[in-house]
PQR file of N, CA, C, O and H, with PARSE charges and radii, in Angstrom:
ATOM      1  N   MET A   1       6.745  -8.563  14.276 -0.4000 1.5000
ATOM      2  CA  MET A   1       5.851  -7.583  13.357 -0.0000 2.0000
ATOM      3  C   MET A   1       3.712  -7.924  13.920  0.5500 1.7000
ATOM      4  O   MET A   1       3.048  -8.931  14.169 -0.5500 1.4000
ATOM      5  N   THR A   2       3.489  -6.751  13.879 -0.4000 1.5000
ATOM      6  CA  THR A   2       1.942  -6.815  13.772 -0.0000 2.0000
ATOM      7  C   THR A   2       1.425  -6.897  12.621  0.5500 1.7000
ATOM      8  O   THR A   2       2.173  -6.985  11.647 -0.5500 1.4000
ATOM      9  H   THR A   2       4.028  -5.933  13.677  0.4000 1.0000
ATOM     10  N   LYS A   3      -0.102  -6.885  12.447 -0.4000 1.5000
ATOM     11  CA  LYS A   3      -0.524  -6.960  11.219 -0.0000 2.0000
ATOM     12  C   LYS A   3      -0.958  -5.808  10.566  0.5500 1.7000
ATOM     13  O   LYS A   3      -1.573  -5.095  11.359 -0.5500 1.4000
ATOM     14  H   LYS A   3      -0.710  -6.814  13.238  0.4000 1.0000
ATOM     15  N   LEU A   4      -0.909  -5.452   9.725 -0.4000 1.5000
ATOM     16  CA  LEU A   4      -1.539  -4.273   8.845 -0.0000 2.0000
ATOM     17  C   LEU A   4      -2.849  -4.441   9.188  0.5500 1.7000
ATOM     18  O   LEU A   4      -3.509  -5.460   9.392 -0.5500 1.4000
ATOM     19  H   LEU A   4      -0.409  -6.031   9.081  0.4000 1.0000
ATOM     20  N   THR A   5      -3.293  -2.553   9.238 -0.4000 1.5000
ATOM     21  CA  THR A   5      -4.692  -2.200   9.210 -0.0000 2.0000
ATOM     22  C   THR A   5      -5.296  -3.015   7.996  0.5500 1.7000
ATOM     23  O   THR A   5      -4.842  -3.552   6.986 -0.5500 1.4000
ATOM     24  H   THR A   5      -2.757  -1.725   9.072  0.4000 1.0000
ATOM     25  N   LYS A   6      -6.356  -2.872   8.495 -0.4000 1.5000
ATOM     26  CA  LYS A   6      -7.336  -3.265   7.297 -0.0000 2.0000
ATOM     27  C   LYS A   6      -6.968  -2.674   5.794  0.5500 1.7000
ATOM     28  O   LYS A   6      -6.574  -3.189   4.747 -0.5500 1.4000
ATOM     29  H   LYS A   6      -6.724  -2.436   9.315  0.4000 1.0000
ATOM     30  N   SER A   7      -7.336  -1.165   6.274 -0.4000 1.5000
ATOM     31  CA  SER A   7      -7.054   0.018   5.286 -0.0000 2.0000
ATOM     32  C   SER A   7      -5.842  -0.247   4.489  0.5500 1.7000
ATOM     33  O   SER A   7      -5.751  -0.242   3.261 -0.5500 1.4000
ATOM     34  H   SER A   7      -7.656  -0.747   7.124  0.4000 1.0000
ATOM     35  N   MET A   8      -4.874  -0.493   5.412 -0.4000 1.5000
ATOM     36  CA  MET A   8      -3.381  -0.464   4.263 -0.0000 2.0000
ATOM     37  C   MET A   8      -3.216  -1.931   3.873  0.5500 1.7000
ATOM     38  O   MET A   8      -2.480  -2.128   2.905 -0.5500 1.4000
ATOM     39  H   MET A   8      -4.948  -0.497   6.409  0.4000 1.0000
ATOM     40  N   ARG A   9      -3.798  -3.045   4.483 -0.4000 1.5000
ATOM     41  CA  ARG A   9      -3.998  -4.121   3.351 -0.0000 2.0000
ATOM     42  C   ARG A   9      -4.609  -3.861   2.387  0.5500 1.7000
ATOM     43  O   ARG A   9      -3.942  -3.716   1.363 -0.5500 1.4000
ATOM     44  H   ARG A   9      -4.395  -2.886   5.269  0.4000 1.0000
ATOM     45  N   ALA A  10      -5.783  -3.729   2.314 -0.4000 1.5000
ATOM     46  CA  ALA A  10      -6.268  -3.279   1.092 -0.0000 2.0000
ATOM     47  C   ALA A  10      -5.974  -2.817  -0.083  0.5500 1.7000
ATOM     48  O   ALA A  10      -6.174  -3.145  -1.253 -0.5500 1.4000
ATOM     49  H   ALA A  10      -6.325  -3.846   3.146  0.4000 1.0000
ATOM     50  N   CYS A  11      -5.297  -1.730   0.653 -0.4000 1.5000
ATOM     51  CA  CYS A  11      -4.626  -0.485  -0.174 -0.0000 2.0000
ATOM     52  C   CYS A  11      -3.676  -1.400  -0.921  0.5500 1.7000
ATOM     53  O   CYS A  11      -3.711  -1.327  -2.149 -0.5500 1.4000
ATOM     54  H   CYS A  11      -5.134  -1.463   1.603  0.4000 1.0000
ATOM     55  N   LEU A  12      -2.892  -2.189  -0.395 -0.4000 1.5000
ATOM     56  CA  LEU A  12      -1.586  -2.679  -0.588 -0.0000 2.0000
ATOM     57  C   LEU A  12      -1.780  -3.923  -1.933  0.5500 1.7000
ATOM     58  O   LEU A  12      -1.065  -4.125  -2.915 -0.5500 1.4000
ATOM     59  H   LEU A  12      -2.863  -2.248   0.603  0.4000 1.0000
ATOM     60  N   GLU A  13      -3.140  -4.652  -1.447 -0.4000 1.5000
ATOM     61  CA  GLU A  13      -3.582  -5.452  -2.430 -0.0000 2.0000
ATOM     62  C   GLU A  13      -4.512  -4.946  -3.808  0.5500 1.7000
ATOM     63  O   GLU A  13      -4.855  -5.679  -4.735 -0.5500 1.4000
ATOM     64  H   GLU A  13      -3.721  -4.489  -0.650  0.4000 1.0000
ATOM     65  N   TYR A  14      -4.735  -3.850  -3.694 -0.4000 1.5000
ATOM     66  CA  TYR A  14      -5.346  -3.211  -4.485 -0.0000 2.0000
ATOM     67  C   TYR A  14      -4.006  -3.407  -5.541  0.5500 1.7000
ATOM     68  O   TYR A  14      -3.719  -4.261  -6.380 -0.5500 1.4000
ATOM     69  H   TYR A  14      -4.456  -3.255  -2.941  0.4000 1.0000
ATOM     70  N   HIS A  15      -3.324  -2.122  -5.033 -0.4000 1.5000
ATOM     71  CA  HIS A  15      -2.143  -1.853  -6.128 -0.0000 2.0000
ATOM     72  C   HIS A  15      -1.423  -3.143  -6.740  0.5500 1.7000
ATOM     73  O   HIS A  15      -0.783  -3.232  -7.787 -0.5500 1.4000
ATOM     74  H   HIS A  15      -3.558  -1.429  -4.352  0.4000 1.0000
ATOM     75  N   LYS A  16      -1.682  -4.007  -5.890 -0.4000 1.5000
ATOM     76  CA  LYS A  16      -0.685  -4.939  -6.064 -0.0000 2.0000
ATOM     77  C   LYS A  16      -1.135  -5.638  -7.309  0.5500 1.7000
ATOM     78  O   LYS A  16      -0.405  -5.585  -8.299 -0.5500 1.4000
ATOM     79  H   LYS A  16      -2.203  -3.935  -5.039  0.4000 1.0000
ATOM     80  N   TYR A  17      -2.612  -6.483  -7.364 -0.4000 1.5000
ATOM     81  CA  TYR A  17      -3.463  -6.944  -8.297 -0.0000 2.0000
ATOM     82  C   TYR A  17      -4.139  -6.182  -8.958  0.5500 1.7000
ATOM     83  O   TYR A  17      -4.708  -6.810  -9.851 -0.5500 1.4000
ATOM     84  H   TYR A  17      -3.205  -6.526  -6.560  0.4000 1.0000
ATOM     85  N   SER A  18      -4.439  -4.798  -8.974 -0.4000 1.5000
ATOM     86  CA  SER A  18      -5.345  -3.960  -9.665 -0.0000 2.0000
ATOM     87  C   SER A  18      -4.979  -2.556 -10.159  0.5500 1.7000
ATOM     88  O   SER A  18      -5.846  -1.770 -10.540 -0.5500 1.4000
ATOM     89  H   SER A  18      -3.977  -4.288  -8.249  0.4000 1.0000
ATOM     90  N   GLU A  19      -3.628  -2.252 -10.143 -0.4000 1.5000
ATOM     91  CA  GLU A  19      -3.297  -1.121 -10.371 -0.0000 2.0000
ATOM     92  C   GLU A  19      -3.888  -0.605 -11.625  0.5500 1.7000
ATOM     93  O   GLU A  19      -4.208  -1.163 -12.675 -0.5500 1.4000
ATOM     94  H   GLU A  19      -2.923  -2.891  -9.834  0.4000 1.0000
ATOM     95  N   HIS A  20      -3.954   0.932 -11.112 -0.4000 1.5000
ATOM     96  CA  HIS A  20      -4.466   1.873 -12.560 -0.0000 2.0000
ATOM     97  C   HIS A  20      -5.645   1.513 -12.556  0.5500 1.7000
ATOM     98  O   HIS A  20      -6.036   1.851 -13.674 -0.5500 1.4000
ATOM     99  H   HIS A  20      -3.694   1.385 -10.260  0.4000 1.0000
ATOM    100  N   GLN A  21      -6.942   0.788 -11.745 -0.4000 1.5000
ATOM    101  CA  GLN A  21      -8.229   0.993 -12.050 -0.0000 2.0000
ATOM    102  C   GLN A  21      -8.987   2.209 -11.721  0.5500 1.7000
ATOM    103  O   GLN A  21      -9.125   2.477 -10.527 -0.5500 1.4000
ATOM    104  H   GLN A  21      -6.625   0.514 -10.837  0.4000 1.0000
ATOM    105  N   PRO A  22      -9.447   2.904 -12.522 -0.5600 1.5000
ATOM    106  CA  PRO A  22     -10.307   4.143 -11.805  0.2800 2.0000
ATOM    107  C   PRO A  22     -11.344   3.891 -11.103  0.5500 1.7000
ATOM    108  O   PRO A  22     -11.657   2.719 -11.316 -0.5500 1.4000
ATOM    109  N   GLY A  23     -11.909   4.283 -10.515 -0.4000 1.5000
ATOM    110  CA  GLY A  23     -12.889   4.256  -9.616 -0.0000 2.0000
ATOM    111  C   GLY A  23     -13.065   3.798  -7.941  0.5500 1.7000
ATOM    112  O   GLY A  23     -13.999   3.831  -7.140 -0.5500 1.4000
ATOM    113  H   GLY A  23     -11.655   5.235 -10.342  0.4000 1.0000
ATOM    114  N   TYR A  24     -11.657   3.365  -7.894 -0.4000 1.5000
ATOM    115  CA  TYR A  24     -11.324   2.982  -6.276 -0.0000 2.0000
ATOM    116  C   TYR A  24     -10.287   3.854  -5.466  0.5500 1.7000
ATOM    117  O   TYR A  24      -9.085   3.617  -5.585 -0.5500 1.4000
ATOM    118  H   TYR A  24     -10.898   3.338  -8.545  0.4000 1.0000
ATOM    119  N   ARG A  25     -10.657   4.665  -4.804 -0.4000 1.5000
ATOM    120  CA  ARG A  25     -10.251   5.426  -3.976 -0.0000 2.0000
ATOM    121  C   ARG A  25     -10.106   5.017  -2.338  0.5500 1.7000
ATOM    122  O   ARG A  25     -10.994   4.626  -1.581 -0.5500 1.4000
ATOM    123  H   ARG A  25     -11.634   4.857  -4.707  0.4000 1.0000
ATOM    124  N   PHE A  26      -8.690   5.242  -2.065 -0.4000 1.5000
ATOM    125  CA  PHE A  26      -8.240   5.041  -0.653 -0.0000 2.0000
ATOM    126  C   PHE A  26      -8.135   6.352  -0.183  0.5500 1.7000
ATOM    127  O   PHE A  26      -7.925   7.306  -0.932 -0.5500 1.4000
ATOM    128  H   PHE A  26      -7.968   5.559  -2.680  0.4000 1.0000
ATOM    129  N   SER A  27      -8.299   6.456   1.270 -0.4000 1.5000
ATOM    130  CA  SER A  27      -7.872   7.971   1.850 -0.0000 2.0000
ATOM    131  C   SER A  27      -6.518   8.127   1.701  0.5500 1.7000
ATOM    132  O   SER A  27      -5.566   7.348   1.645 -0.5500 1.4000
ATOM    133  H   SER A  27      -8.469   5.681   1.879  0.4000 1.0000
ATOM    134  N   ARG A  28      -6.681   9.538   1.641 -0.4000 1.5000
ATOM    135  CA  ARG A  28      -5.067  10.615   1.287 -0.0000 2.0000
ATOM    136  C   ARG A  28      -3.958   9.747   2.590  0.5500 1.7000
ATOM    137  O   ARG A  28      -2.806   9.371   2.377 -0.5500 1.4000
ATOM    138  H   ARG A  28      -7.454  10.171   1.687  0.4000 1.0000
ATOM    139  N   LYS A  29      -4.839   9.585   4.097 -0.4000 1.5000
ATOM    140  CA  LYS A  29      -3.766   9.236   4.720 -0.0000 2.0000
ATOM    141  C   LYS A  29      -3.475   8.027   4.777  0.5500 1.7000
ATOM    142  O   LYS A  29      -2.592   7.776   5.598 -0.5500 1.4000
ATOM    143  H   LYS A  29      -5.776   9.891   4.271  0.4000 1.0000
ATOM    144  N   THR A  30      -3.850   7.236   4.258 -0.4000 1.5000
ATOM    145  CA  THR A  30      -3.080   5.671   3.920 -0.0000 2.0000
ATOM    146  C   THR A  30      -1.960   5.722   2.833  0.5500 1.7000
ATOM    147  O   THR A  30      -0.809   5.288   2.880 -0.5500 1.4000
ATOM    148  H   THR A  30      -4.567   7.440   3.592  0.4000 1.0000
ATOM    149  N   ILE A  31      -2.693   6.440   1.744 -0.4000 1.5000
ATOM    150  CA  ILE A  31      -1.788   6.765   0.615 -0.0000 2.0000
ATOM    151  C   ILE A  31      -0.222   7.346   1.180  0.5500 1.7000
ATOM    152  O   ILE A  31       0.838   6.797   0.880 -0.5500 1.4000
ATOM    153  H   ILE A  31      -3.628   6.793   1.705  0.4000 1.0000
ATOM    154  N   GLU A  32      -0.295   8.102   1.719 -0.4000 1.5000
ATOM    155  CA  GLU A  32       0.820   9.218   2.148 -0.0000 2.0000
ATOM    156  C   GLU A  32       1.592   7.963   3.150  0.5500 1.7000
ATOM    157  O   GLU A  32       2.795   7.721   3.047 -0.5500 1.4000
ATOM    158  H   GLU A  32      -1.156   8.549   1.962  0.4000 1.0000
ATOM    159  N   ARG A  33       0.821   7.350   3.961 -0.4000 1.5000
ATOM    160  CA  ARG A  33       1.499   6.446   4.897 -0.0000 2.0000
ATOM    161  C   ARG A  33       2.160   5.449   4.033  0.5500 1.7000
ATOM    162  O   ARG A  33       3.385   5.404   4.145 -0.5500 1.4000
ATOM    163  H   ARG A  33      -0.156   7.547   4.045  0.4000 1.0000
ATOM    164  N   ALA A  34       1.576   4.597   3.148 -0.4000 1.5000
ATOM    165  CA  ALA A  34       2.173   3.738   2.731 -0.0000 2.0000
ATOM    166  C   ALA A  34       3.224   4.281   1.753  0.5500 1.7000
ATOM    167  O   ALA A  34       4.167   3.508   1.584 -0.5500 1.4000
ATOM    168  H   ALA A  34       0.581   4.634   3.056  0.4000 1.0000
ATOM    169  N   THR A  35       3.266   5.225   1.196 -0.4000 1.5000
ATOM    170  CA  THR A  35       4.113   5.964   0.289 -0.0000 2.0000
ATOM    171  C   THR A  35       5.579   6.325   1.501  0.5500 1.7000
ATOM    172  O   THR A  35       6.700   5.994   1.115 -0.5500 1.4000
ATOM    173  H   THR A  35       2.500   5.853   1.333  0.4000 1.0000
ATOM    174  N   GLU A  36       5.473   6.796   2.489 -0.4000 1.5000
ATOM    175  CA  GLU A  36       6.377   7.053   3.872 -0.0000 2.0000
ATOM    176  C   GLU A  36       6.700   5.652   3.955  0.5500 1.7000
ATOM    177  O   GLU A  36       7.907   5.413   3.945 -0.5500 1.4000
ATOM    178  H   GLU A  36       4.562   7.065   2.804  0.4000 1.0000
ATOM    179  N   LEU A  37       6.081   4.870   4.018 -0.4000 1.5000
ATOM    180  CA  LEU A  37       7.155   3.630   4.934 -0.0000 2.0000
ATOM    181  C   LEU A  37       7.965   2.802   3.437  0.5500 1.7000
ATOM    182  O   LEU A  37       8.801   1.926   3.660 -0.5500 1.4000
ATOM    183  H   LEU A  37       5.100   5.063   4.026  0.4000 1.0000
ATOM    184  N   GLY A  38       7.678   3.116   2.239 -0.4000 1.5000
ATOM    185  CA  GLY A  38       8.229   2.597   1.264 -0.0000 2.0000
ATOM    186  C   GLY A  38       7.523   1.427   0.651  0.5500 1.7000
ATOM    187  O   GLY A  38       7.990   0.685  -0.213 -0.5500 1.4000
ATOM    188  H   GLY A  38       6.999   3.827   2.058  0.4000 1.0000
ATOM    189  N   TYR A  39       6.194   1.346   1.274 -0.4000 1.5000
ATOM    190  CA  TYR A  39       5.195   0.186   0.520 -0.0000 2.0000
ATOM    191  C   TYR A  39       5.118   0.784  -0.745  0.5500 1.7000
ATOM    192  O   TYR A  39       6.012   0.350  -1.471 -0.5500 1.4000
ATOM    193  H   TYR A  39       5.814   1.949   1.976  0.4000 1.0000
ATOM    194  N   LEU A  40       4.317   1.707  -1.354 -0.4000 1.5000
ATOM    195  CA  LEU A  40       4.492   1.855  -2.749 -0.0000 2.0000
ATOM    196  C   LEU A  40       4.931   2.978  -3.398  0.5500 1.7000
ATOM    197  O   LEU A  40       4.732   4.056  -2.839 -0.5500 1.4000
ATOM    198  H   LEU A  40       3.591   2.060  -0.764  0.4000 1.0000
ATOM    199  N   THR A  41       5.343   2.962  -4.183 -0.4000 1.5000
ATOM    200  CA  THR A  41       5.970   3.916  -5.251 -0.0000 2.0000
ATOM    201  C   THR A  41       5.181   4.745  -6.361  0.5500 1.7000
ATOM    202  O   THR A  41       4.460   4.200  -7.197 -0.5500 1.4000
ATOM    203  H   THR A  41       5.505   2.086  -4.637  0.4000 1.0000
ATOM    204  N   SER A  42       5.391   6.096  -6.285 -0.4000 1.5000
ATOM    205  CA  SER A  42       4.779   6.793  -7.332 -0.0000 2.0000
ATOM    206  C   SER A  42       5.333   6.751  -8.735  0.5500 1.7000
ATOM    207  O   SER A  42       6.547   6.852  -8.909 -0.5500 1.4000
ATOM    208  H   SER A  42       5.977   6.538  -5.606  0.4000 1.0000
ATOM    209  N   ASP A  43       4.322   6.577  -9.949 -0.4000 1.5000
ATOM    210  CA  ASP A  43       4.701   6.990 -10.815 -0.0000 2.0000
ATOM    211  C   ASP A  43       3.982   7.733 -11.846  0.5500 1.7000
ATOM    212  O   ASP A  43       2.827   8.001 -11.518 -0.5500 1.4000
ATOM    213  H   ASP A  43       3.335   6.495  -9.807  0.4000 1.0000
ATOM    214  N   PRO A  44       4.390   8.194 -13.154 -0.5600 1.5000
ATOM    215  CA  PRO A  44       3.218   9.209 -14.009  0.2800 2.0000
ATOM    216  C   PRO A  44       1.956   8.354 -13.991  0.5500 1.7000
ATOM    217  O   PRO A  44       0.977   9.039 -14.287 -0.5500 1.4000
ATOM    218  N   GLY A  45       1.610   6.865 -13.698 -0.4000 1.5000
ATOM    219  CA  GLY A  45       0.070   6.510 -13.677 -0.0000 2.0000
ATOM    220  C   GLY A  45      -0.236   6.432 -12.498  0.5500 1.7000
ATOM    221  O   GLY A  45      -1.134   5.628 -12.245 -0.5500 1.4000
ATOM    222  H   GLY A  45       2.405   6.308 -13.458  0.4000 1.0000
ATOM    223  N   GLY A  46       0.268   7.082 -11.535 -0.4000 1.5000
ATOM    224  CA  GLY A  46      -0.096   6.245 -10.161 -0.0000 2.0000
ATOM    225  C   GLY A  46       0.787   5.755  -9.267  0.5500 1.7000
ATOM    226  O   GLY A  46       1.947   6.169  -9.259 -0.5500 1.4000
ATOM    227  H   GLY A  46       0.997   7.735 -11.740  0.4000 1.0000
ATOM    228  N   PHE A  47       0.326   4.764  -8.356 -0.4000 1.5000
ATOM    229  CA  PHE A  47       1.136   4.104  -7.589 -0.0000 2.0000
ATOM    230  C   PHE A  47       1.275   2.760  -7.719  0.5500 1.7000
ATOM    231  O   PHE A  47       0.278   2.085  -7.980 -0.5500 1.4000
ATOM    232  H   PHE A  47      -0.616   4.428  -8.362  0.4000 1.0000
ATOM    233  N   ASP A  48       2.738   2.068  -7.530 -0.4000 1.5000
ATOM    234  CA  ASP A  48       2.707   0.817  -7.770 -0.0000 2.0000
ATOM    235  C   ASP A  48       3.338   0.394  -6.593  0.5500 1.7000
ATOM    236  O   ASP A  48       4.090   1.068  -5.890 -0.5500 1.4000
ATOM    237  H   ASP A  48       3.547   2.616  -7.319  0.4000 1.0000
ATOM    238  N   ILE A  49       2.864  -1.156  -6.364 -0.4000 1.5000
ATOM    239  CA  ILE A  49       3.636  -1.485  -5.119 -0.0000 2.0000
ATOM    240  C   ILE A  49       4.779  -2.683  -5.707  0.5500 1.7000
ATOM    241  O   ILE A  49       4.568  -3.891  -5.811 -0.5500 1.4000
ATOM    242  H   ILE A  49       2.253  -1.705  -6.935  0.4000 1.0000
ATOM    243  N   THR A  50       6.177  -1.853  -6.085 -0.4000 1.5000
ATOM    244  CA  THR A  50       6.901  -2.533  -6.479 -0.0000 2.0000
ATOM    245  C   THR A  50       8.016  -2.644  -5.642  0.5500 1.7000
ATOM    246  O   THR A  50       9.039  -3.106  -6.148 -0.5500 1.4000
ATOM    247  H   THR A  50       6.349  -0.872  -6.001  0.4000 1.0000
ATOM    248  N   SER A  51       8.027  -2.382  -4.709 -0.4000 1.5000
ATOM    249  CA  SER A  51       9.025  -2.070  -3.655 -0.0000 2.0000
ATOM    250  C   SER A  51       9.109  -3.665  -3.054  0.5500 1.7000
ATOM    251  O   SER A  51       8.150  -4.436  -3.106 -0.5500 1.4000
ATOM    252  H   SER A  51       7.196  -2.006  -4.297  0.4000 1.0000
ATOM    253  N   ASP A  52      10.239  -3.962  -2.559 -0.4000 1.5000
ATOM    254  CA  ASP A  52      10.528  -4.940  -1.813 -0.0000 2.0000
ATOM    255  C   ASP A  52       9.935  -4.909  -0.302  0.5500 1.7000
ATOM    256  O   ASP A  52       9.662  -5.942   0.309 -0.5500 1.4000
ATOM    257  H   ASP A  52      11.017  -3.336  -2.517  0.4000 1.0000
ATOM    258  N   ALA A  53       9.776  -3.661   0.205 -0.4000 1.5000
ATOM    259  CA  ALA A  53       8.938  -3.394   1.422 -0.0000 2.0000
ATOM    260  C   ALA A  53       7.727  -3.552   1.034  0.5500 1.7000
ATOM    261  O   ALA A  53       7.249  -4.570   1.533 -0.5500 1.4000
ATOM    262  H   ALA A  53       9.998  -2.822  -0.291  0.4000 1.0000
ATOM    263  N   GLY A  54       6.942  -2.942   0.296 -0.4000 1.5000
ATOM    264  CA  GLY A  54       5.309  -3.399   0.039 -0.0000 2.0000
ATOM    265  C   GLY A  54       4.873  -4.874  -0.124  0.5500 1.7000
ATOM    266  O   GLY A  54       3.915  -5.485   0.350 -0.5500 1.4000
ATOM    267  H   GLY A  54       7.330  -2.114  -0.109  0.4000 1.0000
ATOM    268  N   LEU A  55       5.983  -5.290  -1.031 -0.4000 1.5000
ATOM    269  CA  LEU A  55       6.014  -7.023  -0.732 -0.0000 2.0000
ATOM    270  C   LEU A  55       5.576  -7.908   0.302  0.5500 1.7000
ATOM    271  O   LEU A  55       4.734  -8.801   0.396 -0.5500 1.4000
ATOM    272  H   LEU A  55       6.760  -4.793  -1.416  0.4000 1.0000
ATOM    273  N   ALA A  56       6.402  -7.383   1.027 -0.4000 1.5000
ATOM    274  CA  ALA A  56       7.594  -8.195   2.042 -0.0000 2.0000
ATOM    275  C   ALA A  56       5.882  -7.691   3.166  0.5500 1.7000
ATOM    276  O   ALA A  56       5.123  -8.564   3.587 -0.5500 1.4000
ATOM    277  H   ALA A  56       7.086  -6.657   0.950  0.4000 1.0000
ATOM    278  N   ALA A  57       5.713  -6.547   3.356 -0.4000 1.5000
ATOM    279  CA  ALA A  57       4.946  -6.254   4.498 -0.0000 2.0000
ATOM    280  C   ALA A  57       3.213  -6.836   4.067  0.5500 1.7000
ATOM    281  O   ALA A  57       2.624  -7.329   5.029 -0.5500 1.4000
ATOM    282  H   ALA A  57       6.329  -5.838   3.015  0.4000 1.0000
ATOM    283  N   LEU A  58       2.694  -6.812   3.190 -0.4000 1.5000
ATOM    284  CA  LEU A  58       2.057  -7.624   2.629 -0.0000 2.0000
ATOM    285  C   LEU A  58       2.127  -9.074   2.627  0.5500 1.7000
ATOM    286  O   LEU A  58       1.078  -9.631   2.950 -0.5500 1.4000
ATOM    287  H   LEU A  58       3.173  -6.412   2.409  0.4000 1.0000
ATOM    288  N   ALA A  59       2.853  -9.621   2.416 -0.4000 1.5000
ATOM    289  CA  ALA A  59       3.467 -11.461   2.623 -0.0000 2.0000
ATOM    290  C   ALA A  59       2.874 -11.366   4.302  0.5500 1.7000
ATOM    291  O   ALA A  59       1.775 -11.677   4.761 -0.5500 1.4000
ATOM    292  H   ALA A  59       3.706  -9.168   2.154  0.4000 1.0000
ATOM    293  N   GLU A  60       3.832 -10.928   4.822 -0.4000 1.5000
ATOM    294  CA  GLU A  60       4.367 -11.450   6.281 -0.0000 2.0000
ATOM    295  C   GLU A  60       2.975 -10.453   7.404  0.5500 1.7000
ATOM    296  O   GLU A  60       2.860 -10.702   8.604 -0.5500 1.4000
ATOM    297  H   GLU A  60       4.725 -10.676   4.449  0.4000 1.0000
ATOM    298  N   GLY A  61       2.249  -9.580   6.813 -0.4000 1.5000
ATOM    299  CA  GLY A  61       1.726  -9.077   7.553 -0.0000 2.0000
ATOM    300  C   GLY A  61       2.122  -7.443   8.163  0.5500 1.7000
ATOM    301  O   GLY A  61       1.464  -6.681   8.871 -0.5500 1.4000
ATOM    302  H   GLY A  61       2.343  -9.378   5.838  0.4000 1.0000
ATOM    303  N   GLY A  62       3.205  -7.337   7.671 -0.4000 1.5000
ATOM    304  CA  GLY A  62       3.824  -5.773   7.897 -0.0000 2.0000
ATOM    305  C   GLY A  62       4.033  -5.186   8.947  0.5500 1.7000
ATOM    306  O   GLY A  62       5.000  -5.667   9.538 -0.5500 1.4000
ATOM    307  H   GLY A  62       3.739  -7.957   7.095  0.4000 1.0000
ATOM    308  N   THR A  63       3.436  -4.130   9.593 -0.4000 1.5000
ATOM    309  CA  THR A  63       3.473  -3.170  10.631 -0.0000 2.0000
ATOM    310  C   THR A  63       2.106  -2.754  10.814  0.5500 1.7000
ATOM    311  O   THR A  63       1.100  -2.836  10.109 -0.5500 1.4000
ATOM    312  H   THR A  63       2.651  -3.740   9.113  0.4000 1.0000
ATOM    313  N   ASN A  64       2.334  -2.314  11.891 -0.4000 1.5000
ATOM    314  CA  ASN A  64       0.714  -1.273  11.965 -0.0000 2.0000
ATOM    315  C   ASN A  64       0.967   0.057  11.553  0.5500 1.7000
ATOM    316  O   ASN A  64       1.284   1.040  12.223 -0.5500 1.4000
ATOM    317  H   ASN A  64       3.151  -2.248  12.464  0.4000 1.0000
ATOM    318  N   ALA A  65       0.740  -0.097  10.131 -0.4000 1.5000
ATOM    319  CA  ALA A  65       1.266   1.279   9.368 -0.0000 2.0000
ATOM    320  C   ALA A  65       0.342   2.532   9.610  0.5500 1.7000
ATOM    321  O   ALA A  65       0.708   3.677   9.341 -0.5500 1.4000
ATOM    322  H   ALA A  65       0.483  -0.895   9.587  0.4000 1.0000
ATOM    323  N   ASP A  66      -0.815   2.233  10.111 -0.4000 1.5000
ATOM    324  CA  ASP A  66      -1.678   3.288  10.503 -0.0000 2.0000
ATOM    325  C   ASP A  66      -1.112   3.909  11.606  0.5500 1.7000
ATOM    326  O   ASP A  66      -1.773   4.841  12.063 -0.5500 1.4000
ATOM    327  H   ASP A  66      -1.112   1.303  10.329  0.4000 1.0000
ATOM    328  N   ALA A  67       0.007   3.624  12.195 -0.4000 1.5000
ATOM    329  CA  ALA A  67      -0.291   3.899  14.099 -0.0000 2.0000
ATOM    330  C   ALA A  67       0.570   5.211  14.215  0.5500 1.7000
ATOM    331  O   ALA A  67       0.681   5.782  15.299 -0.5500 1.4000
ATOM    332  H   ALA A  67       0.544   2.867  11.824  0.4000 1.0000
TER
END
């Protein structure tokens, strides 16, 4: 496995530790890619990193998600 990009790691860490806090936004491309890979799930309040894939990618470095 290769490491997550800086933007993807920041996005996943934000949604793991600070979910639903206003004022911080990630690029649409990063959010779409994280959702496409199954790292983030969408709910009425925003996005959550509750999927096993997202937590595993964050813990192990995951793949080059922006590639």
